[in-house]
DRENPA-444939 format. One record per residue (C-alpha): residue number from 1; residue in three letters; y, x, z. Coordinates in nm, 4 decimals. Layout:
NODE/NUM/ALA/Y/X/Z;
...
% end
This chain:
NODE/1/MET/-0.0034/-0.0039/-0.0104;
NODE/2/SER/0.3372/0.1444/-0.0516;
NODE/3/GLU/0.6914/0.1108/-0.0579;
NODE/4/GLN/0.8235/0.0657/-0.4139;
NODE/5/PRO/1.1872/0.1023/-0.5317;
NODE/6/ASP/1.2915/-0.0161/-0.8707;
NODE/7/GLN/1.2221/0.2717/-1.0762;
NODE/8/GLN/0.9460/0.4358/-0.8590;
NODE/9/PRO/0.7006/0.4170/-0.5476;
NODE/10/THR/0.8763/0.5348/-0.2536;
NODE/11/SER/0.5831/0.4840/-0.0392;
NODE/12/THR/0.2474/0.2930/0.0266;
NODE/13/VAL/0.0817/0.2638/0.1540;
NODE/14/ASN/-2.2255/1.2310/0.9416;
NODE/15/GLY/-2.4067/1.2009/1.2958;
NODE/16/THR/-2.7064/1.1377/1.5117;
NODE/17/SER/-2.8293/0.8798/1.7099;
NODE/18/GLY/-2.9169/0.8275/2.0872;
NODE/19/VAL/-3.2322/0.6959/2.1795;
NODE/20/TYR/-3.2910/0.4102/1.9588;
NODE/21/ARG/-3.5409/0.3016/1.6997;
NODE/22/ASN/-3.5734/0.5421/1.4425;
NODE/23/GLY/-3.6988/0.5245/1.0682;
NODE/24/ASN/-4.0585/0.5108/1.2008;
NODE/25/GLY/-3.9860/0.2339/1.4503;
NODE/26/SER/-4.0553/0.4442/1.7424;
NODE/27/ASN/-3.7988/0.6064/1.9824;
NODE/28/SER/-3.6794/0.9371/1.9819;
NODE/29/ARG/-3.4219/1.1876/2.1101;
NODE/30/HIS/-3.2672/1.4894/1.9242;
NODE/31/GLN/-3.2851/1.8013/2.1399;
NODE/32/SER/-2.9016/1.8249/2.1538;
NODE/33/GLN/-2.8557/1.4811/2.2914;
NODE/34/PRO/-2.7018/1.4373/2.6382;
NODE/35/GLU/-2.9189/1.2860/2.9086;
NODE/36/GLN/-2.8086/0.9070/2.8345;
NODE/37/GLN/-2.7797/0.7986/2.4930;
NODE/38/PRO/-2.7798/0.4935/2.2972;
NODE/39/SER/-3.1119/0.3050/2.3078;
NODE/40/ALA/-3.2522/-0.0112/2.1757;
NODE/41/PRO/-3.2158/-0.2984/2.3979;
NODE/42/GLN/-3.5981/-0.3783/2.3738;
NODE/43/ALA/-3.6279/-0.1195/2.6803;
NODE/44/ASN/-3.4385/-0.3746/2.8766;
NODE/45/LYS/-3.3769/-0.7002/2.7346;
NODE/46/PHE/-3.1730/-0.8157/3.0206;
NODE/47/SER/-2.9329/-0.5038/3.0041;
NODE/48/PRO/-2.5641/-0.5645/2.8295;
NODE/49/ARG/-2.5572/-0.4831/2.4596;
NODE/50/SER/-2.3209/-0.2447/2.2990;
NODE/51/ALA/-2.2683/-0.1876/1.9256;
NODE/52/GLN/-2.2571/0.2008/1.8611;
NODE/53/ILE/-2.1775/0.3764/1.5501;
NODE/54/VAL/-2.4653/0.6139/1.5466;
NODE/55/GLY/-2.4358/0.7157/1.1724;
NODE/56/TRP/-2.1930/0.8050/0.9030;
NODE/57/GLY/-2.1398/0.9047/0.5532;
NODE/58/TYR/-1.9161/0.9033/0.2480;
NODE/59/HIS/-1.9233/0.9821/-0.1469;
NODE/60/VAL/-1.6399/1.0054/-0.3793;
NODE/61/PRO/-1.6381/1.0802/-0.7465;
NODE/62/GLU/-1.6061/1.4443/-0.8932;
NODE/63/LYS/-1.3106/1.3782/-1.1111;
NODE/64/VAL/-0.9821/1.4605/-0.9619;
NODE/65/ILE/-0.6542/1.3566/-1.0974;
NODE/66/THR/-0.3629/1.5599/-0.9509;
NODE/67/ASN/0.0006/1.4716/-0.9669;
NODE/68/PHE/0.0674/1.7172/-1.2069;
NODE/69/ASP/-0.1717/1.5181/-1.4186;
NODE/70/LEU/0.0213/1.2096/-1.3723;
NODE/71/GLU/0.3082/1.3654/-1.4774;
NODE/72/GLN/0.1458/1.3782/-1.8445;
NODE/73/ILE/0.0613/1.0082/-1.8091;
NODE/74/VAL/0.3850/0.8492/-1.6517;
NODE/75/ASP/0.7291/0.9134/-1.5768;
NODE/76/THR/0.6806/1.0669/-1.2189;
NODE/77/GLN/0.6974/1.4053/-1.0699;
NODE/78/ASP/0.4562/1.5926/-0.8224;
NODE/79/GLU/0.7399/1.6607/-0.5715;
NODE/80/TRP/0.8525/1.3101/-0.5639;
NODE/81/ILE/0.4978/1.1625/-0.5034;
NODE/82/ARG/0.4351/1.4271/-0.2267;
NODE/83/THR/0.7370/1.3429/-0.0572;
NODE/84/ARG/0.7107/0.9743/-0.0396;
NODE/85/THR/0.3801/0.9229/-0.0129;
NODE/86/GLY/0.1971/1.2336/0.1221;
NODE/87/ILE/-0.0639/1.2135/-0.1753;
NODE/88/GLU/-0.1398/1.5269/-0.3914;
NODE/89/GLU/-0.4468/1.4287/-0.5563;
NODE/90/ARG/-0.7191/1.1429/-0.5971;
NODE/91/HIS/-1.0744/1.1087/-0.6900;
NODE/92/VAL/-1.1352/0.8674/-0.9784;
NODE/93/ALA/-1.4629/0.7160/-1.1383;
NODE/94/ALA/-1.4818/0.8694/-1.4786;
NODE/95/ALA/-1.8449/0.7952/-1.5550;
NODE/96/PRO/-1.9600/0.4610/-1.6432;
NODE/97/SER/-2.2388/0.4808/-1.4048;
NODE/98/GLU/-2.0075/0.5232/-1.1124;
NODE/99/THR/-1.9300/0.1948/-0.9869;
NODE/100/SER/-1.8410/0.0451/-0.6276;
NODE/101/ALA/-2.2150/-0.0316/-0.5803;
NODE/102/SER/-2.3169/0.3302/-0.6890;
NODE/103/LEU/-2.0770/0.4837/-0.4661;
NODE/104/GLY/-2.1720/0.2634/-0.1858;
NODE/105/ILE/-2.5278/0.3567/-0.2353;
NODE/106/ARG/-2.4531/0.7034/-0.1766;
NODE/107/ALA/-2.2543/0.6718/0.1109;
NODE/108/ALA/-2.4762/0.4327/0.2962;
NODE/109/ARG/-2.8006/0.6729/0.2083;
NODE/110/ALA/-2.5802/0.9489/0.3962;
NODE/111/ALA/-2.5151/0.7246/0.6797;
NODE/112/LEU/-2.8731/0.6090/0.7214;
NODE/113/GLU/-2.9729/0.9849/0.6903;
NODE/114/SER/-2.7314/1.1090/0.9431;
NODE/115/ALA/-2.8869/0.8587/1.2060;
NODE/116/ASP/-3.2392/0.9377/1.0666;
NODE/117/VAL/-3.3013/0.5544/1.0322;
NODE/118/ALA/-3.5230/0.4070/0.7381;
NODE/119/PRO/-3.3655/0.1585/0.5075;
NODE/120/SER/-3.6154/-0.0964/0.6099;
NODE/121/LYS/-3.4832/-0.1331/0.9736;
NODE/122/VAL/-3.1580/-0.2497/0.8742;
NODE/123/ASP/-3.0948/-0.6063/0.9321;
NODE/124/LEU/-2.7766/-0.6855/0.7627;
NODE/125/ILE/-2.5399/-0.5056/0.5020;
NODE/126/ILE/-2.1730/-0.5749/0.4839;
NODE/127/CYS/-1.9629/-0.4112/0.1924;
NODE/128/ALA/-1.6055/-0.4654/0.2376;
NODE/129/THR/-1.4297/-0.4269/-0.1366;
NODE/130/SER/-1.1447/-0.5075/-0.3198;
NODE/131/SER/-1.2947/-0.3933/-0.6286;
NODE/132/PRO/-1.6449/-0.5430/-0.6335;
NODE/133/GLU/-1.9119/-0.4952/-0.9172;
NODE/134/HIS/-1.8901/-0.8744/-0.9874;
NODE/135/ILE/-1.7357/-1.1782/-0.8552;
NODE/136/PHE/-2.1043/-1.2623/-0.7877;
NODE/137/PRO/-2.3533/-1.1588/-0.7078;
NODE/138/SER/-2.2153/-0.9583/-0.3932;
NODE/139/THR/-2.1962/-0.5805/-0.4306;
NODE/140/ALA/-2.3670/-0.5598/-0.0742;
NODE/141/SER/-2.6902/-0.7130/-0.2501;
NODE/142/ILE/-2.6894/-0.4353/-0.5281;
NODE/143/ILE/-2.6499/-0.1780/-0.2455;
NODE/144/GLN/-2.9249/-0.3411/-0.0533;
NODE/145/ASP/-3.1449/-0.3427/-0.3780;
NODE/146/GLY/-3.0611/0.0475/-0.4148;
NODE/147/LEU/-3.1445/0.1345/-0.0702;
NODE/148/GLY/-3.4574/-0.0579/-0.0691;
NODE/149/ALA/-3.3361/-0.2087/0.2629;
NODE/150/SER/-3.5976/-0.5132/0.2104;
NODE/151/ASN/-3.5378/-0.6767/0.5674;
NODE/152/ALA/-3.1587/-0.6721/0.5119;
NODE/153/GLY/-2.9362/-0.9726/0.4618;
NODE/154/ALA/-2.6147/-0.8891/0.2746;
NODE/155/PHE/-2.2763/-1.0048/0.1824;
NODE/156/ASP/-1.9558/-0.8874/0.0826;
NODE/157/LEU/-1.6313/-0.9293/0.2947;
NODE/158/SER/-1.2853/-0.9532/0.1240;
NODE/159/ALA/-1.0080/-0.8725/0.3291;
NODE/160/ALA/-0.8457/-0.5675/0.0988;
NODE/161/CYS/-0.7713/-0.2441/0.2731;
NODE/162/SER/-0.8317/-0.4099/0.6312;
NODE/163/GLY/-1.1797/-0.4722/0.5095;
NODE/164/PHE/-1.3693/-0.1974/0.6948;
NODE/165/VAL/-1.2532/-0.2606/1.0139;
NODE/166/TYR/-1.3035/-0.6388/0.9445;
NODE/167/GLY/-1.6533/-0.5272/0.8672;
NODE/168/LEU/-1.6970/-0.3397/1.1978;
NODE/169/SER/-1.5791/-0.6571/1.3820;
NODE/170/MET/-1.8440/-0.8709/1.2021;
NODE/171/ALA/-2.1131/-0.6094/1.2982;
NODE/172/ARG/-2.0171/-0.5854/1.6498;
NODE/173/GLY/-2.0507/-0.9795/1.6609;
NODE/174/HIS/-2.3988/-0.9974/1.5058;
NODE/175/ILE/-2.5115/-0.7014/1.7275;
NODE/176/LEU/-2.3671/-0.8814/2.0857;
NODE/177/ALA/-2.5152/-1.1928/1.9851;
NODE/178/GLY/-2.8492/-1.0493/1.9493;
NODE/179/ASP/-2.8974/-1.1353/1.5870;
NODE/180/ALA/-2.9161/-0.7798/1.4602;
NODE/181/GLU/-3.0251/-0.4188/1.5713;
NODE/182/TYR/-2.9041/-0.2327/1.2772;
NODE/183/VAL/-2.5765/-0.3295/1.0545;
NODE/184/LEU/-2.4650/-0.1122/0.7751;
NODE/185/VAL/-2.0951/-0.1651/0.7186;
NODE/186/VAL/-1.9724/0.0061/0.3707;
NODE/187/GLY/-1.6336/0.0222/0.2257;
NODE/188/ALA/-1.6623/0.0809/-0.1552;
NODE/189/GLU/-1.3974/0.0985/-0.3957;
NODE/190/THR/-1.3330/0.1640/-0.7627;
NODE/191/LEU/-0.9363/0.0926/-0.7681;
NODE/192/SER/-0.8901/0.2982/-1.0877;
NODE/193/ARG/-1.0532/0.0401/-1.2876;
NODE/194/ILE/-0.7919/-0.2261/-1.1822;
NODE/195/VAL/-0.4623/0.0070/-1.1652;
NODE/196/ASP/-0.2720/-0.0202/-1.4829;
NODE/197/TRP/-0.2255/0.3503/-1.5684;
NODE/198/THR/0.1296/0.2758/-1.7463;
NODE/199/ASP/0.2773/0.1539/-1.4077;
NODE/200/ARG/0.4022/0.4498/-1.2066;
NODE/201/GLY/0.4710/0.2293/-0.9289;
NODE/202/THR/0.1049/0.1655/-0.8487;
NODE/203/CYS/-0.1158/0.4193/-1.0355;
NODE/204/VAL/0.0106/0.7217/-0.8363;
NODE/205/LEU/-0.1229/0.5599/-0.4989;
NODE/206/PHE/-0.4734/0.4747/-0.5588;
NODE/207/GLY/-0.8141/0.6319/-0.5686;
NODE/208/ASP/-1.2024/0.5965/-0.5672;
NODE/209/GLY/-1.4615/0.6361/-0.3210;
NODE/210/ALA/-1.6847/0.4801/-0.0597;
NODE/211/GLY/-1.7570/0.5308/0.3159;
NODE/212/ALA/-2.0325/0.3978/0.5475;
NODE/213/VAL/-2.1503/0.3650/0.8980;
NODE/214/LEU/-2.4738/0.2567/1.0612;
NODE/215/VAL/-2.3907/0.0184/1.3918;
NODE/216/ALA/-2.6850/-0.0015/1.6234;
NODE/217/ALA/-2.7601/-0.1979/1.9110;
NODE/218/SER/-2.7554/-0.0027/2.2492;
NODE/219/ASP/-2.7789/-0.0561/2.6125;
NODE/220/VAL/-2.5342/0.2240/2.6945;
NODE/221/PRO/-2.1902/0.1046/2.7427;
NODE/222/GLY/-1.8992/0.1784/2.4817;
NODE/223/GLY/-1.9319/0.1847/2.1072;
NODE/224/ILE/-1.6986/-0.0942/1.9360;
NODE/225/THR/-1.5339/-0.2338/2.2575;
NODE/226/ALA/-1.2574/-0.4617/2.1065;
NODE/227/SER/-1.1039/-0.5741/1.7800;
NODE/228/VAL/-0.8166/-0.7512/1.6649;
NODE/229/LEU/-0.8014/-0.9447/1.3257;
NODE/230/GLY/-0.4977/-1.1137/1.1818;
NODE/231/SER/-0.3721/-1.2660/0.8702;
NODE/232/ASP/-0.0548/-1.3915/0.7115;
NODE/233/GLY/-0.1213/-1.5830/0.3825;
NODE/234/SER/0.2469/-1.6183/0.3227;
NODE/235/GLY/0.2473/-1.2921/0.1905;
NODE/236/ALA/-0.0406/-1.3246/-0.0485;
NODE/237/ASP/0.1665/-1.2748/-0.3455;
NODE/238/LEU/0.3177/-0.9314/-0.2335;
NODE/239/LEU/-0.0180/-0.7385/-0.3447;
NODE/240/THR/-0.2645/-0.9320/-0.5661;
NODE/241/VAL/-0.4676/-0.8972/-0.8767;
NODE/242/PRO/-0.3250/-1.2347/-1.0224;
NODE/243/ALA/-0.6014/-1.3130/-1.2921;
NODE/244/GLY/-0.9493/-1.3463/-1.3033;
NODE/245/GLY/-1.0322/-1.6135/-1.0088;
NODE/246/SER/-1.0144/-1.9732/-1.0178;
NODE/247/ALA/-0.6262/-2.0150/-1.0182;
NODE/248/MET/-0.6143/-1.8005/-1.3535;
NODE/249/PRO/-0.9143/-1.7530/-1.5190;
NODE/250/ALA/-0.9686/-1.4802/-1.7505;
NODE/251/SER/-0.8273/-1.5538/-2.1192;
NODE/252/LEU/-0.6743/-1.3445/-2.3942;
NODE/253/GLU/-0.3079/-1.4100/-2.2413;
NODE/254/THR/-0.4229/-1.2798/-1.8766;
NODE/255/VAL/-0.5523/-0.9824/-2.0599;
NODE/256/SER/-0.2823/-0.8886/-2.2766;
NODE/257/SER/-0.0221/-0.9373/-2.0018;
NODE/258/GLY/-0.2017/-0.7243/-1.7773;
NODE/259/GLY/-0.2795/-1.0007/-1.5079;
NODE/260/HIS/-0.6062/-0.8116/-1.4276;
NODE/261/TYR/-0.4259/-0.5234/-1.2634;
NODE/262/ILE/-0.2915/-0.4463/-0.9312;
NODE/263/LYS/0.0537/-0.6003/-0.8735;
NODE/264/MET/0.2461/-0.5028/-0.5557;
NODE/265/ASP/0.6055/-0.5326/-0.3935;
NODE/266/GLY/0.6028/-0.2155/-0.2555;
NODE/267/THR/0.9080/-0.2417/-0.0401;
NODE/268/ALA/0.7802/-0.5668/0.1386;
NODE/269/VAL/0.4468/-0.4261/0.1879;
NODE/270/PHE/0.6173/-0.1131/0.3534;
NODE/271/ARG/0.8045/-0.3280/0.5873;
NODE/272/PHE/0.5075/-0.5355/0.6887;
NODE/273/ALA/0.2736/-0.2390/0.7391;
NODE/274/THR/0.4970/-0.0200/0.9532;
NODE/275/ARG/0.5357/-0.3255/1.1715;
NODE/276/VAL/0.1742/-0.4581/1.1974;
NODE/277/MET/-0.0136/-0.1051/1.2328;
NODE/278/ALA/0.1852/-0.0529/1.5452;
NODE/279/GLU/0.1300/-0.4206/1.6826;
NODE/280/ALA/-0.2188/-0.4180/1.6145;
NODE/281/THR/-0.2699/-0.0824/1.7783;
NODE/282/ARG/-0.1037/-0.1982/2.1157;
NODE/283/GLN/-0.3078/-0.5361/2.1121;
NODE/284/VAL/-0.6336/-0.3820/2.0635;
NODE/285/LEU/-0.5906/-0.1234/2.3422;
NODE/286/GLY/-0.4619/-0.3841/2.5541;
NODE/287/LYS/-0.8225/-0.5795/2.4864;
NODE/288/ALA/-0.9877/-0.2563/2.5665;
NODE/289/GLY/-0.8178/-0.1897/2.8988;
NODE/290/LEU/-0.6700/0.1279/2.7524;
NODE/291/SER/-0.3161/0.2829/2.7133;
NODE/292/VAL/-0.1696/0.4851/2.4518;
NODE/293/ASP/-0.1971/0.7737/2.6648;
NODE/294/ASP/-0.5845/0.6974/2.6781;
NODE/295/VAL/-0.6408/0.7389/2.2926;
NODE/296/ASP/-0.7671/1.0566/2.1874;
NODE/297/LEU/-0.7610/1.0008/1.8155;
NODE/298/VAL/-0.6081/0.7072/1.5827;
NODE/299/ILE/-0.7691/0.6892/1.2215;
NODE/300/PRO/-0.5159/0.4869/1.0578;
NODE/301/HIS/-0.5775/0.3324/0.6979;
NODE/302/GLN/-0.4828/0.6290/0.4478;
NODE/303/ALA/-0.2247/0.4430/0.2325;
NODE/304/ASN/0.0996/0.6247/0.2880;
NODE/305/VAL/0.2048/0.9057/0.5196;
NODE/306/ARG/0.5509/0.7421/0.5781;
NODE/307/ILE/0.3719/0.4337/0.6982;
NODE/308/ILE/0.1648/0.6281/0.9341;
NODE/309/GLN/0.4532/0.7978/1.0612;
NODE/310/ASN/0.6936/0.5115/1.0989;
NODE/311/SER/0.4045/0.3209/1.2793;
NODE/312/VAL/0.1565/0.5172/1.4656;
NODE/313/LEU/0.3955/0.8291/1.5328;
NODE/314/LYS/0.7282/0.7013/1.5989;
NODE/315/GLN/0.6591/0.3425/1.7371;
NODE/316/LEU/0.3684/0.4267/1.9817;
NODE/317/LYS/0.4840/0.7774/2.0299;
NODE/318/ILE/0.1370/0.9255/1.9779;
NODE/319/PRO/0.1499/1.2799/1.8938;
NODE/320/GLU/0.0612/1.4184/1.5422;
NODE/321/GLU/-0.2593/1.6051/1.6497;
NODE/322/LYS/-0.3919/1.2836/1.7821;
NODE/323/VAL/-0.3546/1.1013/1.4363;
NODE/324/PHE/-0.6109/1.1807/1.1490;
NODE/325/VAL/-0.4659/1.1996/0.7890;
NODE/326/ASN/-0.6623/1.2892/0.4756;
NODE/327/LEU/-0.4933/1.0931/0.2161;
NODE/328/GLN/-0.3258/1.3765/0.0688;
NODE/329/LYS/-0.6834/1.4570/-0.1180;
NODE/330/TYR/-0.7954/1.0850/-0.1715;
NODE/331/GLY/-0.4726/0.8756/-0.1970;
NODE/332/ASN/-0.5411/0.5101/-0.1055;
NODE/333/THR/-0.8873/0.4205/-0.1303;
NODE/334/SER/-0.8700/0.0680/0.0140;
NODE/335/THR/-1.1634/-0.0021/0.2393;
NODE/336/ALA/-1.3133/0.3260/0.1865;
NODE/337/SER/-1.0300/0.5338/0.3515;
NODE/338/ILE/-1.1113/0.4702/0.7274;
NODE/339/PRO/-1.4847/0.5569/0.7095;
NODE/340/ILE/-1.4106/0.8690/0.4757;
NODE/341/ALA/-1.1521/0.9738/0.7263;
NODE/342/LEU/-1.4084/0.9177/1.0047;
NODE/343/CYS/-1.6482/1.1591/0.8362;
NODE/344/GLU/-1.4129/1.4316/0.7719;
NODE/345/ALA/-1.2800/1.3855/1.1340;
NODE/346/ILE/-1.6424/1.4460/1.2575;
NODE/347/GLU/-1.7035/1.7445/1.0111;
NODE/348/GLU/-1.3632/1.9360/1.1383;
NODE/349/GLY/-1.4780/1.8985/1.5057;
NODE/350/ARG/-1.1917/1.6177/1.5821;
NODE/351/ILE/-1.4346/1.3652/1.7613;
NODE/352/HIS/-1.6489/1.4414/2.0700;
NODE/353/PRO/-1.8914/1.1910/2.2820;
NODE/354/GLY/-1.6392/1.0249/2.5417;
NODE/355/ASP/-1.3555/1.0105/2.3099;
NODE/356/ASN/-1.1539/0.6962/2.2788;
NODE/357/LEU/-1.0928/0.6043/1.9084;
NODE/358/VAL/-0.8564/0.3407/1.7309;
NODE/359/PHE/-0.9104/0.2289/1.3635;
NODE/360/VAL/-0.6123/0.0388/1.2286;
NODE/361/GLY/-0.5577/-0.0789/0.8973;
NODE/362/PHE/-0.3199/-0.3501/0.6692;
NODE/363/GLY/-0.3817/-0.4766/0.3404;
NODE/364/ALA/-0.3599/-0.7693/0.1084;
NODE/365/GLY/-0.3703/-1.1111/0.2250;
NODE/366/LEU/-0.1731/-1.0165/0.3896;
NODE/367/THR/-0.4279/-0.8968/0.6523;
NODE/368/TRP/-0.4410/-0.6470/0.9478;
NODE/369/ALA/-0.7192/-0.5117/1.1714;
NODE/370/ALA/-0.7810/-0.2778/1.4629;
NODE/371/CYS/-1.0715/-0.1977/1.6679;
NODE/372/ALA/-1.1043/0.0522/1.9597;
NODE/373/ILE/-1.4309/0.2484/2.0051;
NODE/374/LYS/-1.5540/0.4542/2.2972;
NODE/375/TRP/-1.7355/0.7165/2.1190;
NODE/376/SER/-2.1110/0.7562/2.2799;
NODE/377/VAL/-2.3298/0.9748/2.0567;
NODE/378/PRO/-2.3533/1.3316/1.9565;
NODE/379/VAL/-2.1640/1.4316/1.6289;
NODE/380/SER/-2.4189/1.6918/1.5616;
NODE/381/LYS/-2.6461/1.6240/1.2723;
NODE/382/PRO/-3.0431/1.5971/1.3094;
NODE/383/GLU/-3.2409/1.9093/1.2122;
NODE/384/GLU/-3.3262/1.8603/0.8388;
NODE/385/THR/-3.6775/1.9308/0.7443;
NODE/386/TRP/-3.8472/1.9328/0.4042;
NODE/387/TRP/-4.0781/1.6593/0.5270;
NODE/388/ARG/-3.8198/1.4194/0.6053;
NODE/389/ASN/-3.6125/1.4831/0.2874;
NODE/390/THR/-3.9353/1.4303/0.0987;
NODE/391/GLN/-3.9902/1.0938/0.2897;
NODE/392/ARG/-3.6489/0.9948/0.2193;
NODE/393/GLN/-3.6556/1.0641/-0.1520;
NODE/394/ALA/-4.0120/0.8899/-0.1886;
NODE/395/THR/-3.8539/0.5934/-0.0051;
NODE/396/TYR/-3.5508/0.5652/-0.2706;
NODE/397/GLN/-3.7762/0.6324/-0.5585;
NODE/398/ALA/-4.0243/0.3417/-0.4226;
NODE/399/ALA/-3.7101/0.1359/-0.3802;
NODE/400/ALA/-3.6167/0.1569/-0.7595;
NODE/401/ALA/-4.0012/0.1154/-0.8764;
NODE/402/ARG/-4.0039/-0.2096/-0.6770;
NODE/403/SER/-3.6686/-0.3268/-0.8080;
NODE/404/MET/-3.8078/-0.2474/-1.1591;
NODE/405/TRP/-4.1226/-0.4247/-1.1150;
NODE/406/LYS/-3.9375/-0.7325/-0.9717;
NODE/407/ARG/-3.7371/-0.7698/-1.2784;
NODE/408/ALA/-4.0368/-0.7137/-1.5177;
NODE/409/ILE/-4.2272/-0.9659/-1.3563;
NODE/410/ARG/-3.9158/-1.2152/-1.3659;
NODE/411/ARG/-3.8913/-1.1512/-1.7522;
NODE/412/VAL/-4.2520/-1.1943/-1.8079;
NODE/413/TYR/-4.2606/-1.5159/-1.6033;
NODE/414/SER/-3.9673/-1.6473/-1.7923;
NODE/415/GLN/-4.1690/-1.6184/-2.1200;
NODE/416/PHE/-4.4194/-1.9062/-2.0031;
NODE/417/PRO/-4.3389/-2.2656/-2.1044;
NODE/418/GLU/-4.1656/-2.4666/-1.8554;
NODE/419/GLU/-4.4479/-2.6907/-1.8300;
NODE/420/SER/-4.7097/-2.4104/-1.7121;
NODE/421/ARG/-4.4860/-2.2987/-1.4631;
NODE/422/TRP/-4.4702/-2.6284/-1.2862;
NODE/423/GLY/-4.8398/-2.7348/-1.3626;
NODE/424/GLY/-4.7373/-2.9415/-1.6560;
NODE/425/GLY/-4.5495/-3.1740/-1.4524;
NODE/426/ARG/-4.2105/-3.1036/-1.5023;
NODE/427/LYS/-3.9908/-3.0847/-1.8250;
NODE/428/GLU/-3.6654/-3.0721/-1.7083;
NODE/429/GLY/-3.4049/-2.8053/-1.7954;
NODE/430/ASN/-3.2896/-2.5284/-1.5865;
NODE/431/GLU/-3.1835/-2.6611/-1.2578;
NODE/432/ALA/-3.1265/-2.3427/-1.0845;
NODE/433/GLY/-2.8093/-2.3255/-0.8733;
% end
């Protein structure tokens, strides 16, 4: 999201588990884990449940477009983009095979591998995305198939750049209600496919990528302790892709007029974001019983450095060393920005067991969301062995083979006359719905 002047955009804006069921359905403890770790609630069904992030991973496309590359495409300058947004480069999906689902699958696999949990153990997959594979089916269902998560339900969540935090809140709710033990939350985007590369007000801002976390039920206190979700639909027109839905179905006119590209009132979004980011952070800390001084690290939506500075740093008086920023490398990856930043914060040693974290974001809708997390798991990766790696690859290959087999069976079955499918008793047309 960004502030956008008349001529140029001025602003916009992996892990181990504790004691829980591993991929083989048994309980295991990594040697480096502390004495008490997250565990599956089966050990004591009367113990309070918590929702712990136990695995994390991300994936971005290889192709990088720098600000200098953009200077060759539109009327803009590297120095101008950096000073007003903080962005220096962004990754874009250049190959046709790179889609929101394929990026999401790669990130989700990394999250499962870091937690050493098999796809078959996942109960639910939530994919937050603003650039889904299709209107339907859901991108989450395609990710579920690609993972071989045969026991998981799957659905997409549309809350724009706030979507990943919305997804964490949904995951927490399912786990605390006892409806799931493992929930995979994915943020996946290919925004470069819906950006008008002739519009210097938006094309400089967005990038592609995916991040995922595995949320597990636990009897250890902490994890996702509180969340705040908000929406103001009166601002729905401030950041939107106007065409392609029921209000403006695709037509020659919508295509020729660029109605399928991102449109944004950058100045209005900037004002909204700087206010709501600070407010949401205060609210979620209050719900969690924490003060601003208790926060060890804030991971905000990576949209625009000036929004982060004017909200988290200036309004909340949180020191710069407690705020993680990596948007200079990726731009605004919408729902993927917070999980990608989380993974890099862990890689850089910025997160430790016992830390209090805040994730906060805003987006089209207008929406906003924040969650408070008491980090309760080690951040070292489980020891990688050739056997475990071979098992994983075999699992993914088996999932692909199973998917192809099911598709083939459906094609064969579709060739039989309708009467034979129904024992000769039905002659109606296709009644699927």
